[in-house]
N, C-alpha and C positions, 0 to 999 in steps of 0.2 A: 695892637697885637699884644697879647699877654707877655710878661717878662719872665724869663727863666730865673729861678731863685734856688738857693741852697740853704740847707739847715746845718749850722755848725754849733759847736759847744760855746763859742764866743764869737763876737764880731758885731759890727754896727747894725742895728736893727733898722730896717726900712719898711714902710707900709706897703702892703700889697696893692696892686692897681685895682681899681674898682671897674666892674663891667656892668652893662645893662643886660637884662634877660637872664639866661642860664648862667649859673655859677659853676665852676668846676676846679678841681685840683687833680693833676696827674703827677703822682709821686713815685719816683724811681728810688727804691730803697737799697742800701748797701747789702752785699751778699757775702761779706767776709773776704778771705784771701783768694778763693778760687773764683771761677766764672759762674755765671747764672743770671737770672732775671727775677725780680720781685717788684711788681707794680701794683699800687693801690690807687684807684680812680674814684672820685666822687663827683657826681654831677646832678643838677636839678635846680629848683627855684624855691626860695623861701616862701612858705605858705602853701606850696604845692607838694613839696616833698623831694627827697634826695635818694639817689641810687648809689650803692656801693658795688664796685666792679673790681675784682682782683684778678690779675693776670700773672700766672706763674708764681712759684714759691721758693726759688733758689734751692739751696741744700737743706738738710734736716735742721741745722742750726738757724737758718734764716727764718724758720717758722716763728720763733720768739720775737724776732725783729718786726715781722708783720703784725703779730698780735699786739706788741707794745705800741706800734704806730696807730693801729685802729683804736685801741683802748684810750690812747692819749688824745687823738684828734677827732675820732668818731665814736665816742662812747655810747653804748646802747644800740648801735647799728647792727643789723644783720647783713650778710653779704647777699646781694640780689643775684649777682652773676660771678661765678668763679670759672676762669678759662685756663686750661692747660694747653699751651701752644703746641707742644710735642713731647715725646716720651723721654727725652734725656733727663738724667737724674738731677742735674743742676737747675732744672725747671720744675720737676715734679715733686721731689722729696719733701720740700718745705710745706707743700699744700696739705700734707697729711695732718700735721700739727694744727694748721689753721682751721681745717675742717673739723677737727676734734673740738676746738675751742669755740667756734662760732656757728650760728645757724646759717646754712647756705641754701638758698632757694633753688638755684639752677646751677648745674655743673656742666660745662662744655668741654668735652675731650673726645679724642678719637682713639678707639681701642682696637689694635690690629688683629686680635684674635677673633673679632666678630666677622672677619672676612677670610677666615682660614679656608672655607670651602672654595673660595674664588682663587686662591693661590696654591692649593694643594698640588696641582699638576707640576709646579716648579720643583718639587722635591723628589721626583723620580721614584715614587712608591716607597720612600723610606719612612713615611708616617701614615698612620690612619688619620682620619679627620680629627678625632678626639685627641690623638697623640700630638698632632701639630698644635691644636689649641692649648693643650697642657704645656707644651714646650715654650710657646710664645708667652704664656702667662708667667711661667717660671722665670723668664728673662725680663719681665716687667713687674717686679714686685710692688713698686710704688703705685703703678696704675691700678693693680689689683687691689691694693689696700685702700686707695682712694675710692674705687668703685664699691668696695665692701662697706666703707664708712657712709657713702652716699645712700646706699640702699638701706642701711640700718637707720639712718637719721631722716629718711623720707625726702632727701634731695632728688630733684628730677634731673636725670642725666640726658644730655643731648649730644648728638654729633655736631661737629663744627666744620662744615664744608661750605664752599662758595655759595653765597646767596642767603645764608642764614643770618637772621637779625638777632643780635645779643644786646638787649637794652638799646642804648644810643649808637651802638656799633654794628657795622655790617661786615661779614666775613667775605674777603675778596679771593682768598686762596687758603687751602688747596681745593681743587675739585675732587669729588668723591672718586672718580675714575682714576685720576692721577695718583691719589693717595693709595688706593688699593693696588695699583700696578707697581708702586714703589716699595710696598711692604717686604717683598723677598730680598731687597737690598738694604734693609735696615740693619744697623750693626747688631741689634739684639734679636735678629731673626736667624734661624738656622741657615747654614750655607746652602744656597740654591744649587740645583744641578742643571738648570737650563742655562743657555749660553748668552742670553741677551742682557747680562748684568750691566749696570750703568757705568759710565766713565768715572764716577765718584769713587769707585773702589781703589783707584790709583792715587787718591789724594794724600794718604799718609806718606807715600814715597815722594810725591811732589813737594810736600812740606819739608821733608827731611833734606832734600836737595837744595831747596830754596833757602833754608836756614843757614846753609854754608856760604851763601852768596854774599858778596860785599854790598855796601850801600852805595846809592847813586844820588846825584843832585837833581832837584826839581826846581822849576820856577813857576810863577803863576801861569805862564803860557805853555809850559811843558809838563804834560801829565804822563806818568809811567804806569798807572794802574792798568792791569791786563784786561782785555775785552773777551777773553775766552776762559774765565775762571769757572771752576766747578766746586761744589761742596757736597757733603754727604746726603744720601737719600733721606735720612732721618731729619736733617736740618731743612731740606726742601719740603718736608711735610708740615712745617710750622704753619700755624694759623695766623694769617695776616688780617688785621682788623682796621677798619676805617670809620671815622665819625666826623661830623661837622658839629662841634660843640659851640653853640651860640655863633655859628658862622666861621669858626676857626677850625680848619680841617686838620685832622690828626691821623697819622699812619703808624700803627704798631706792627713790627715786623718779626719779633722774636729772633730765631736763628735762620730765617729763610735765606735762600740764595738767589742767583740770577734767574733760574727757572721759575720759581714761585713768584718772584717780583714781577717778571714779565707777564705771567698768568694773571696776577692781581691787577697789573696796569691795563691789560686787555679788557678785563671785566669792568674796571673803573671807567674806562673809555666808553664802554657800552652804556653805563649808568650816567655818564656825563658828570662825573665827580670832579670837584675843584682840586687844584694842586694843593697838597698839604703845606701848612706852615709850621707844623711840629712833626718830626719824624724820629722814630727809633732807629739808630744805626744798627743794622743786622749783626748778630753773632759777635757782640762785644768789640766790633771794629775790625773783624777779620777781613783780609783782602781777598778771600775766596768767595765772599758772599755778595759783592757788588762789582759791577763793571761800569765803565764810562757810559755805555749806551743805555743801560737800565737806569742809571742815575739821571741821564738826560730826560728819559721818559717821565720819571717821577718828580724831579726837582726843576727841570728846565735846563737851558743851555748855560754854558759858562758866562760869567758876568764880569763887569769891571771890578778890579781889585778894591776891596773895602765895602762892596755892596752886601747888605744883609737883608734878606727877605723872610728868613725863618730860622728855626732852632732845631738842632739835631742832638739827641741825647744818647749816650752810650753807657751801658751797664758794664763796669769793669771791676774785677776783683782787686783788692788793695795790694796784692803781691804781683799782679800781672802788669809789670812796668812796661812790657813791650806792646801793650794794647792801650788804646786803639792804634792800629797801624797808621803810620804817617801818610802813606799813600791814600788811605781812605779818608782821613780827616781833611787832607788837602783837597781831595775831590769834592767833598761836601762844601767846603769853603768856597771853592771856585764857582759853585752853583748858587752861592748866596746864603748858605746855611752855617751859622755859627755852631760849633760842636762843643758839647759839655760832657764830662765824664764823672761818674759817681765815685769810684774808688772807695775811700773810707767814709764818705758822707752820703746824704740823700739829697736828691734834687727834686724840686717841685715846679711845675709849670701851671699857673693858675690864673683864674679870672674871677673876680668877686672878692670874697672874704680872705682867701689865702690862709696862711699859717702864721701865728705869732712867732717872732724870732727869726724870720726869714731874712736873709741878706742876699744881695745880688751875686749871682754865680759868675765865675771866671771861665771864659771860653778857652779852648785849646788854641795854641799859636800855630800859625802856618809854619811848616817845616821845610827848610831848604835842603835837607838831607833825608832820604827815605830808603826803605828796603828795596833792594834790586828786584826788578820784575823777573 
């Protein structure tokens, strides 16, 4: 199994492990002080050719980090696939600068205004169809800018719904129907007038109350992670991608929550997909995005302490000291997944050539004290 490595300004250099067949690097880049994701993936074979696959772009400032990374390690490459997981600014903003700098063949993103005619009835006659389209676009300036750039540069734009194949990756979630039904509850959508709004609307209040709670103790055998967590509708719209890179199964989750992870697991079961050995921890390690039951489905049951069968990586801003949440990292570890966080560095999981200057990464430690449920 490939080894997770980190890139530091100094440290003992170790050679990358060599693999047979397909080579790949999955690089999680630092996104600055705030939250966000910025992932650069290369895969392919020497003599046959390589593909460059970028997932999310962090904030506006993160664009230069991505550009520098590609210029340094993949000079002369074009981006074959650029994926925007969902519309939140800490995932979308940086892609503008990246698209301005590089040739991008295919852009995968879901644009909520394309479905305005299907959700218009939720707004009680307060909008004409064009008025609703204009309102949604005004609330998503980065998506509009990315779309405009793509059209100007000749990039092909695709929807990213369950079943779509993006290079070596398959989209497991969201389904198109669930995405469209969720649009009225997005934070950047006008307030709906129908009454079937999702439970996620109460999440800010729940977080405020929970933040005031005291911490509690956990052991390897006692798990306090809640089994009834909810996250925002926008997070649940995140594109979940899966690939088996030279036989090593990879799951990229962005900010998805229990609903999307369950949907992805159901579809993965239909396809007969293998359990991943490399997993992105959803939403920077928030405890609102995973539950014990959904982790059991994806990672398997709890294991004997010290067992490691895979790696989990968490994109965390350098100032976000409270993330990843200890309840979450403990839950991944119990199921045999060592957890690694980016913060001020970038992390690479590779097989084949790897990157010069890479040193072994240090995993998060099991926490005996966690946030109260």
